[in-house]
N, C-alpha and C positions, 0 to 999 in steps of 0.2 A: 341577598338573603337566601338562606337555605330553604328549599322546598317551594321556591317561587316558580310559577308557570310562565314560560316564555313562548310567545306566539310569533316567531320570526318568519317573515315572508319576504317576497321580492321587493316590496316597497321599502322595507327597512334596509335591505341589502343595497339597493340603489342609492338611497339617501346616505347610507354609511360610506359608500364608495366616493360620493361627491365630497363629503366631509373629510374623508381620508386624504384626498388630493389636496384640499385646502390646508389641512394640518401639516402634511409633508412639505408643502411650499413654505408655510410659515416657519417650520422648524429650520429650514435652510437659511433663514435670516438670523438665527440664533447662533451663539457660540457652540463649539463642537460637543461639549458635555452638558449642554443646557438641559435641565429637568423639566419637561413639558407636561402640562396638565390640561385636559379637555373636560369641560363640564357640560352636562345635559340636564335641562330642567323641563318640566311640563306637568300637566295635570294628571290625575289618576287615570290610568288606562290609555294614555297618549302614546305609549310605546317607548318610554325612556330606557328601560332595561333591555328591550329588544334592540333598540338602536345602539346602545352602548356595547352590547356583545357583538353585534354585526360590525361595528366600527373596530372593535378589538381584533376581530378576525381579519378585516381588510388590512389593518396595520401589521398584523402578524405576517401576512403574505408578503409584506414589504420588509420583512426581517427586523421589525421593531418589536422588542419585548414589552408587552402591555399587561397591565393589571387593571381590572374594573373593581371599583368599590361603590357601595350604595349608601348614600347619606341617610336613607330611611333606617339604617342600622344605628343611627346616632341620635335618636329621640332621647330626651331627658327622662321621659316616663316609659317604663317597660310596657310591652304590648298588653300583658294581662291586666295592667292597672290603668291603661290609657283612657279607655272609654269612661270608667268611673271618674277619673280625674277631670276629663273634659265636661262631663255632666255636672260635676261639682263646681268647676271654675267658670263654666259658660263658654259660649262660642267665641267671645271676644279674645280668649286666650289662644285660639287656634291660629297658627301661622308660623312665621320664620323663627320666632323665639322658642318654639318647641324643640328645635334642634340644639344639641350641645355643641356650640361652635368652638368651644375651647378644645374639645376632643377632635373635632374635624380639622381644625387648624394644626393641631399637633401631628395628626396623620399626614397632612400635606407637608409640614415642615420635615418630618422624618423622611418622606419621599425625596424632598429637595436636597436633604443632607445625606441621602443614601444610607439611612440607618435601618436597623431591624425595628419592627413596629408591631405592637399588639393591637389588632383591629377587632372592634366589636362586630359580632355577626348574629343576626336574629334567625333562629330556626322557626319557620312559620308553622310547622305542624304542632309542636308542643308549646309554641309561643315563648320560647326560652332564649335568653341572652347568652350566647357563647362568645369565646374569644379565640381568635386565630393569630398566629405569629407569622409575619411575612418579612422577607429580607429585601428591602427596597434597592439594595446595591445591585441586584440582578435585574431590575426593572428599568426600562428606558423611558416609558411614557405611562402616565396614569390617567384613567378615565373615571370621572366621578359623576354618578347620576343620582337623581332624586328630585323631589318637588322643588327644593330651594337650593340646589347644588350650586348654581351660578352666582349665588350671593357671596361665595368665598372669593376674596380679592386675589388669591394666589393662582387663579385659573387663567390660562393663556387664551384658550378658545372657548367662548361661551355659546352654547347652542340652546335655543328655546323652541320647543315643539308647540305650535300655535293651534292646539285643539282643546276645546273646553270639555268638562266632564259630561255635558249634555251630548256632545258629539261622540264620546267614547263609551257610552253606556253599555253597548254590546260587549266590548272588551272587558269591562268591569264584571259583567255577569258571567262571562266565560271563565275569567280567572278566579272569581268568587273569593277574593281575599276577605271581604266583609259584606254582609247582607245589605242590600240597598233599602234600608229603613228610612223613615223621615229624619231620624237623628243623623244617619250617615249622609243623607243628602244635604243636611244643614252643614255638616263638616266640609263636604265637597264645595259648597258655595263659599265658605269662608276661606278655604284653601285657594279657590279661584280668585278671590279678591286680593289675597296676599301675593299671588303670582303676577297679577297685573302690574304690581309695583316693580317686579324684577325684569319684566320683558325688555325694557329699554336698555338693560345692561348687555343684552345678547349681541354677539358679532354675527351669528348666523341664525336664520329662522327656518324651521321646517314648517311649511305652510299646510293648509288643510288638505291639499292633494299629495302631501309628503314630498314636495319638491323643496330643495334647499336653496335659499336665496340669502343674500347679505341683508343686514338690517336696513341699509340704505335702499336697496331694491324693494324690500318689503314696505317701507314707509311710502315710497313712490307709488307702489301699486294701490296703497290704501287711499290715495287721494285722487 
């Protein structure tokens, strides 16, 4: 999203380097021109965009041409209308179905087929929906980040950041996308519940100390 504030630090870079190595190894098992997609999901303030951009930089250093897209650009309801829509519809409508999955899957299909694609892009300052044109034939690997990004079946490596909105409150305050009102906290809680259902799909988990582990290792540590 245009106008987003990124707070990239060493923990993002180190996690990105670990993920990069795993992605490169997995790509080696694919056919030569395979179109690889990484997905990164997590709650608000967990560092999805920071990790995505740090991963993109790590892959670029390995001579992989990377593009990052943000699924938060694919909400069905535009930013200026979203709060009113949520207040009218109620908290029960908050979740995975707020994304326009038809458009997301078209973007992923265009990447897989090396097509030119029109991508939705939110400019956060005027809260305006813009459109960008990208030529996916020049891109080797796509990184998709967002709350529910790993829900897309086309993703090859699914990464879940295991931090709740309670644990990332300071990052939310610094980035200040939305004021932390009672209504906003209600939204964060419903997003949290929706994300719980996606966690099991992940191949890699970024734990609370920002260490990258496999889902199998994560489950073993939990017991």
